[in-house]
BALOBA-1460 file (C-alpha; in Angstrom, 3 decimals):
// residues 81
<rec num="1" residu="m" x="89.452" y="103.547" z="96.903"/>
<rec num="2" residu="v" x="92.450" y="106.307" z="96.848"/>
<rec num="3" residu="n" x="93.952" y="106.708" z="93.481"/>
<rec num="4" residu="i" x="97.562" y="106.373" z="94.515"/>
<rec num="5" residu="n" x="99.134" y="107.626" z="91.193"/>
<rec num="6" residu="y" x="96.724" y="110.714" z="92.075"/>
<rec num="7" residu="i" x="98.523" y="110.859" z="95.476"/>
<rec num="8" residu="r" x="101.764" y="110.610" z="93.919"/>
<rec num="9" residu="s" x="101.759" y="113.510" z="91.658"/>
<rec num="10" residu="y" x="99.773" y="115.906" z="94.322"/>
<rec num="11" residu="f" x="103.001" y="115.479" z="96.650"/>
<rec num="12" residu="r" x="104.988" y="115.918" z="93.810"/>
<rec num="13" residu="a" x="103.774" y="119.380" z="92.766"/>
<rec num="14" residu="l" x="103.244" y="120.074" z="96.563"/>
<rec num="15" residu="r" x="107.214" y="119.165" z="96.498"/>
<rec num="16" residu="d" x="108.005" y="121.425" z="93.505"/>
<rec num="17" residu="y" x="106.277" y="124.185" z="94.594"/>
<rec num="18" residu="l" x="108.003" y="124.105" z="98.138"/>
<rec num="19" residu="a" x="111.264" y="124.327" z="96.379"/>
<rec num="20" residu="q" x="110.303" y="127.161" z="94.368"/>
<rec num="21" residu="s" x="108.732" y="129.439" z="97.255"/>
<rec num="22" residu="g" x="111.933" y="128.642" z="98.690"/>
<rec num="23" residu="f" x="111.348" y="125.861" z="101.415"/>
<rec num="24" residu="s" x="113.071" y="122.683" z="102.472"/>
<rec num="25" residu="p" x="110.775" y="120.115" z="100.974"/>
<rec num="26" residu="p" x="110.033" y="117.176" z="102.882"/>
<rec num="27" residu="k" x="110.520" y="113.496" z="101.485"/>
<rec num="28" residu="i" x="107.659" y="112.211" z="100.683"/>
<rec num="29" residu="e" x="106.981" y="108.417" z="100.229"/>
<rec num="30" residu="v" x="103.632" y="106.997" z="99.128"/>
<rec num="31" residu="y" x="102.871" y="103.516" z="99.430"/>
<rec num="32" residu="r" x="100.038" y="101.869" z="97.717"/>
<rec num="33" residu="i" x="100.552" y="98.644" z="101.183"/>
<rec num="34" residu="a" x="103.384" y="99.700" z="103.667"/>
<rec num="35" residu="t" x="104.196" y="97.572" z="107.207"/>
<rec num="36" residu="s" x="103.726" y="100.660" z="109.005"/>
<rec num="37" residu="t" x="103.645" y="104.209" z="107.906"/>
<rec num="38" residu="n" x="105.689" y="104.799" z="111.300"/>
<rec num="39" residu="d" x="108.157" y="102.443" z="111.028"/>
<rec num="40" residu="i" x="109.010" y="103.549" z="107.507"/>
<rec num="41" residu="v" x="109.750" y="107.185" z="109.241"/>
<rec num="42" residu="m" x="111.909" y="106.164" z="111.692"/>
<rec num="43" residu="d" x="114.067" y="103.681" z="109.627"/>
<rec num="44" residu="e" x="114.713" y="107.243" z="107.933"/>
<rec num="45" residu="f" x="115.399" y="109.062" z="111.055"/>
<rec num="46" residu="r" x="117.504" y="106.060" z="112.480"/>
<rec num="47" residu="r" x="119.908" y="105.988" z="109.019"/>
<rec num="48" residu="g" x="120.937" y="109.598" z="110.171"/>
<rec num="49" residu="s" x="118.202" y="110.951" z="107.034"/>
<rec num="50" residu="k" x="118.168" y="114.677" z="107.780"/>
<rec num="51" residu="k" x="115.084" y="115.540" z="105.736"/>
<rec num="52" residu="d" x="111.674" y="116.006" z="107.425"/>
<rec num="53" residu="c" x="109.788" y="112.190" z="105.980"/>
<rec num="54" residu="l" x="105.803" y="112.464" z="105.000"/>
<rec num="55" residu="c" x="104.789" y="108.947" z="104.710"/>
<rec num="56" residu="m" x="101.188" y="108.015" z="103.286"/>
<rec num="57" residu="a" x="100.425" y="104.610" z="102.654"/>
<rec num="58" residu="e" x="96.473" y="103.205" z="101.129"/>
<rec num="59" residu="a" x="96.528" y="100.239" z="104.023"/>
<rec num="60" residu="q" x="99.145" y="99.265" z="106.488"/>
<rec num="61" residu="t" x="99.807" y="95.890" z="107.495"/>
<rec num="62" residu="k" x="101.254" y="96.574" z="110.622"/>
<rec num="63" residu="g" x="100.247" y="99.962" z="111.699"/>
<rec num="64" residu="k" x="100.211" y="100.647" z="115.228"/>
<rec num="65" residu="g" x="97.885" y="102.997" z="117.221"/>
<rec num="66" residu="r" x="99.267" y="105.583" z="119.282"/>
<rec num="67" residu="r" x="98.766" y="106.212" z="123.074"/>
<rec num="68" residu="g" x="97.318" y="103.305" z="123.772"/>
<rec num="69" residu="r" x="94.262" y="103.780" z="120.765"/>
<rec num="70" residu="s" x="94.338" y="101.477" z="117.599"/>
<rec num="71" residu="c" x="94.857" y="101.942" z="114.248"/>
<rec num="72" residu="l" x="91.692" y="101.699" z="112.156"/>
<rec num="73" residu="l" x="92.438" y="100.509" z="108.404"/>
<rec num="74" residu="y" x="89.607" y="101.159" z="106.202"/>
<rec num="75" residu="t" x="89.164" y="99.194" z="102.911"/>
<rec num="76" residu="s" x="86.821" y="100.321" z="99.925"/>
<rec num="77" residu="d" x="84.628" y="97.471" z="101.126"/>
<rec num="78" residu="a" x="84.383" y="98.874" z="104.463"/>
<rec num="79" residu="a" x="83.739" y="102.397" z="102.869"/>
<rec num="80" residu="d" x="80.833" y="100.907" z="100.616"/>
<rec num="81" residu="e" x="78.726" y="99.655" z="103.890"/>
């Protein structure tokens, strides 16, 4: 299973590094469970956010596939099989 706190600290460090290097770091959202990461990013865009947004979730409850493909959800139970 993914350690979500490790992922959050990694992305904070990445954001800080990019800012110190003169880049405009993206807004980074990390969730244990989200409805759809795509919906979260699109909501940011619709609200007028001018920043790039990176969204990651350990699990999605309404994840969608792209181009007719299905969204695959892996759980720690499935990874053990």
